[in-house]
Each structure stands twice: as C-alpha cells, then as structure tokens.
N, C-alpha and C positions, 0 to 999 in steps of 0.2 A: 150713618145707617140710614135706610131706605126710610122714608114715614110712613110705608103698608108693612111692615115686614113684624110680622105681629111674633110673639113670646112660644107660641105652638110653629114655629116654622123655626125656631133656635134651639130648641128644650132638646132633653135626651129625656127618651118615654121609659129606657131601660133604667128603673129608679132602685138604688137598693137600699133596701127596706132592711132592718135589724130593729128588734125587741127591745123597751128599757131596762131589762134585767138583766142582757149581753154586759160581761166583763169590756172594758175600757180594750182590752188586747183581743180581746173576740171582734169588738168593732173594727179595731186598726188591722187586724187580720182578713178581715172580709172585706174593709176600703181596699189596702194595698192587691188584695186577689183581683178585686175589680178595677183597679186603677184608675179610683176616685177621689176626690176629696173631702163628699160629704155623704151622710147617709140619713135617709127619712126614718124617723123613730115613729111606731104607730103605739099608742097608750090610748087604751078604750078608756081610762078615766080621766082622758082632756079632749078639752072640744076641736082640739086642729092640730095636725101632725106635729111634730118636733124634729129638729135635726142636730146631728152631732157633723163635726168636722173638724178636720183634721189640727184646727189652731185650739178646740176644746181640749182635744186628746193630746195635746204639746202641752197647754197650760196645767193640766192635772200633773205630767211627770217635771214641769218645772216646778211645782209646789211639793215634789219629792211623793206627790201619791200612787200608790199601788196599783199596776193597770191591770192585775190581776184579782183585786179585791174592789175597784171602783166599779163603780155599775155606770150604765148610759145614762138613766135616767136622771144622776144628780150631777151631769156635765152639760147639759144640751142648751144651743146659745140661746140666750133670754129674747124675748120682745124678736122675733123673725117676722117676716114680710111673706105671707103666701101670696103669690102670680098665680094672675087667671089667664088662660091660654087666649087670648082673645087682646087680653096687653096689649097695645102696641111696644115694641124691643127698648124705645126710649125711657119710657116710664120704667119699666123694668129696671133699667141701667141709672136711672134716677135713683129708683128707690134702692137699688146696691150703696149707690157711694155715700147718699143720705142715712142708710142705716151702719155701713161700714162691712157691708157683708160682701160675702163674694159666691155665695147661693143663693135661689133662693128655691121655696118647694112649691110647684105649682101643680093646682088644685081644680076642677070643676065641681062647685058643689063642693059638698063632703070628701070626694074623691080625688087620689094623688094622682094624677095624670104625668107628672114629669119633672123634673128636676132642670133648672138652668142656671150656667156657671160663667163668671167672668170669661172665661176660654170658649162660648160658646157665642159670647157677641162677638168677641174680637174675629172667631172665624166666620161668623155673616158679613161681618163690615170688612174683611179681609176679602172675601169672595165678591161684594157687591165694587170694592174698589178693582179689584183683577177685572170683573167683567164687562 
C-alpha cells in the first residue's frame, strides 16, 4: 500500500444505517439488498455509532436465537474501532488486524462519513500493484 493512501480514498461513503430496535432479520434483509457485510447502528443513547456485521447475525443464529425477535442493539460488535478519514490506510489495516475486525466505521468528529472494509483495502492495494 502506498504510504500516502488515506482511509478517505478507500472507504465507501454510501453507508447502510439501521436503528437499534430493528430485528436481526430486518437488518440482514437490508444488508443483503445492499450487498454489504456490515451496517452502522445509530443510537442516540450511545456516544459513538455501533456496528452490526454478518458475523454478529451468524453468531445469534448459531446460538438458536430468533432473528424475528432479537433486536440489533443486543448483538452489536463489542469494542469497535472508529477510524478517521485522514488516517493512513496502513493504520486502519493494523487496527483491523489487531481488533480482529473486517470493517471500520469512519467518522469525522461525531458524523459518520464512511465504512472501510477489508475488501476496500484489497481493492486499493491491487490497483496500486497493477498501476
């Protein structure tokens, strides 16, 4: 990866946002329709956004929980890392590896401005290799 490549160059600014009281099935349907592996969860009671991932939904199903009853806020990824758009992509990649995450919510102050996925990092890295 080019040392000058920033999170803002790789992230998706079209972020799926869902509410904390949606059911897991509603969240999964929206994620599937948008072909994304994670959604930002906005909850006015929290000081930062949350994230619900495919893995969070899969874990609930594996525990035998009912996706039509379980609410998103009960299944958020714990201890998320929020990236800034001006972070170098290497810093974001390191945060993903250290935390075991495949997605980072990108915020400018309190505002969600994007989502960065491992796929985004691979896409940028591959395009730099081809160039």
